[in-house]
Structures are given as structure tokens and as C-alpha cells.
N, C-alpha and C positions, 0 to 999 in steps of 0.2 A: 094337386094344386098346380095351376099353370103359372109359368113365369113369363114376365113381359120380355119380349125379344126386342133388341135394339136393331134398328134398320141399318144394314151395312151401306155405307156411302163411300164412294171413291171420289176424292177431290179432283177437280179440274186441273190437269197439268198445264203449267206455264213454261216459259223458256228457261227459267233458272234451274240449275242442277238440284237444288234443295226441293223445289216444287215437284220436279219429275220423280225424285226419290220418294217423296211422300205418296205420290200417286201409285208408283210401282209397288211400294210396300203394302199399301191398302189392297191392291189387286192380288198380291201374293197371299195376304191373310185371308181374303175372301175365297180364293181358289183352294187353299189348304183346308178351310172350314168345309167347303162343299165336297172336297175329296175325302173328308174324314180324318185328316191328318192333325187337326186341332179342333177344339170346341167340343160341344156335346154331340152325342150320337143322333139326337133328333134334329140336328142341323145339317146332316149329310144329304147331298142331292141323290135322288132316286133316278136311275137311268132307264131307258127303254129296255136295255139288256137285263137289268135287275127285274123288271116286271115280267119279261119273258121267262127268265130263269126260275122265278118263283111261281110261275103258272098263273099269274094274275091276268095276263093277256097272251095271245098266241102270236108267233112271229109275223104272221100276215096282218096283224092288227097294228104293227108299227107303221106310222105314216111313211109312204114311199119317198116323200120329198125331204126327209131328214137324214143328214149324213151322206157320205159317199161310199162307205165300206159296208157292203151287204153280205158279210160272211156268215 
């Protein structure tokens, strides 16, 4: 059974401290979900490194114009 996902939105920050805090907290929540620190495991971001590590792609298939660390 599939569940309906809610679209993550980040409110536009304005000059007030309260507005900036709301925006920062929304960014924090989204980054934590993508990093797998909160939320469901099916919401975690998959990285190029993950794809290489699991053998889905070869290192040379990672686009050359992504990232600056080519270790």
C-alpha cells in the first residue's frame, strides 16, 4: 500500500527573526530527512557514492561536473 507523501516546502524568509527561524527550521528538517536522521527510510536521498558502492553504476559513470571532490 502506498502512502501519500507531503511536499516539503521551505517558507520564504523575510527580515523578521521569527520568519528567518521558521525558514531555517524547515531547511533543517528537510536536510535531516534526506540524510536519514528523521522520517522514513524511503525518504532518504540516494547519492552517486551510494550508487557506485552498491554496483548500480561504475565510478566513471558519475557526471564529471558534479561536486569538486573526486576521491
